[in-house]
Phi, psi and omega in degrees: 000323180303315184288325179297314179297319182303315185280330181288325186291340181265090178293327176277088187281130184238035162106019176289318186253111182266336182210146181269355180236153181265119177262178184293331170233102190283151180287153167256105017291079172200172180270149176233134181276130185299325181299329179277315186291336181284345182294136175088005181240141181273127179286344184258009181297135183267165179294145169272156175293134182276097182267063173207203190306131174301149184273122169204182184299330181293313182289326175298318177296320180299313179298312183296315181291325180300309183284331176297321183265004181272090182240322186263320189271059182220171175287156179266125188278085178248145172063023178084033181262027186298329179300319180281331173298314181294318177299318178298320179295316180298314180294326181294327178296308182291328176295324181282315189261348184225306189222107185292352181276350186293328178236131179306143188302328184295342181264351183293142175252119178276130181259122177277126179251147185269341182221141177279090178204153179290342175295324177292325177292320175306318188264008181238130181237100187294316175056215182238168174289112184282150181260012182301324183303332179293337184243005191298316180298316178298318182295313182297329181268006179056035177282136181283111181299328185298331178269351184274321185243137163276165180299316181296320178296318181291322178295320176296320177300317179298312182297324180290335186243007185293338179272359179250322186240126184297321180300318180288330174297316177296319177298320179298318177297311185297319184284335185254002181279145175287349181280356179054064181283342185219146181258144177244125182245131175275124181255171179302156177064027176078007180277171181216166176213154179250160176193151178229136174265178184305311182300322180291317179297313181297315181293320180299311181296316179301310184291325178299316183276312188285344176286339182245341185230133185280329191247020177264133182237143177245139180224147178240168177295333178290327176299330182260359182057042179241159171292159180300319182293314181298317180294317180298317179299316180300315181293314182300319180291344174266005180083024183246117176290155190227133168284130180229138170265129180233159178204165174258182185283359176259000178094359176285131186231173182200160177241133184227171171247113181271139186215358182213143177230129177259110183293330182290313182268351183059037180250140170262132179251144187213163172269121184280339186071015183244142179300319191275343183240347166072199192259000181222088184226163172227175184306308185295328183295323183257009173081028178250166189234334191225147167263127183259317181209164177218134181230134179225151169274117188251357177206137180231167175274186184298155181295132173237122185300140181265325184053043181268008177241141184231137177220120181050041176084356178257145182265145180224149174256159177302329182293342176293339187254356185225122182287347182288345176289137178295338181266000186293134172236137182292128173238111185271101185246352183233158186222148179223135182294144179235294176208192184281355180254320186223164169228172174267137166258129184247130172285163176299338179272003180082001170296148183221156174216156179268142176211159183289152177295155174234125181238160177243112186286357171284338185248092183218165175229157174259140176205120179053044176077009180235160177256139179228150174215154178271144168300134185287350180255304184263352177070015175299131177284126185231143176279134174267108186268100183291329186277355182205200180301144179268128176294132181091189183240126178288116177279334178226122180281116181230122177297135178246123180291123183299330181293330182292341183286335185274124180261000000 
């Protein structure tokens, strides 16, 4: 009863149910039979070398925070396009943190950060330019999209906006490809729905990446002869997000991006790409029962800076904030007081080194017969000793009249 009420209450349907009938390879939103999905995959295929971020607590946090905060800059899941919404989220992560070529630049969303720190990168998810605004009025008014658009009208809408929104660009590819990446279902009253099964999702992602990049590899749980859950847990613990197909016991399905595993509760947490269930959900929370498949990107090419973060008009890449990148170079942009001789210079990655203070003798104050000036970097108050060595380094040599020192 819970599930029936759940689906009836959302008049503005955003893609849980793609088909009312069960085919041999069901759409996601649909169920897939393992006997069919296993065809064409080698059970003995070995792991590829993971040519991306080394796994440690920092990268795990980066992955988890990215998808946790990825709510706005994603595709809008209308008409059963959840497979492409999830693919867009996965690609936006790697485009942001590893290879800027994965998504064309015109679709990138630049995230403005208020502080230069990797904590801000943790909490900022640049993603893509989302197309939700195109449907926002309909969504807020609970208008049923299925009655609003005919398939031809929606296809024209996609073509008109495919150069602005990445999700619609993916839809345009899927609908116009001879490979039949997506299914179109005619529903009662002239309405329609879209859906993709496992083979279509896997083939679409493979062809999108491998047609342009030589060294990118895609792997599924079937390639490893593992259950979807076991494979997803293994990948997540290595810092690799996973596309997952999930379904309930009635055959209703969905595609998500899984990014966190809780060993205590044995729950996998994922970004649903849905307005109503958000970026931190598990099976039981959204009323689903089974994991059907898991797909991961297991090899990437060399790092290409994305510069998808902006601070005071300057662009930054995630690699500016993390020393684990092979391309990282220390940029000391922050300072912390240490003592009257030295301060710390901090890289954006939080690496630090000690260096001498730098003062400007044009900017000084008198106090109790002595002259003081602030370090121009850490702002430590320092005495300017006219009778002996000057603490710090004079950045500008300025003669100081000895008479001015006497109050």
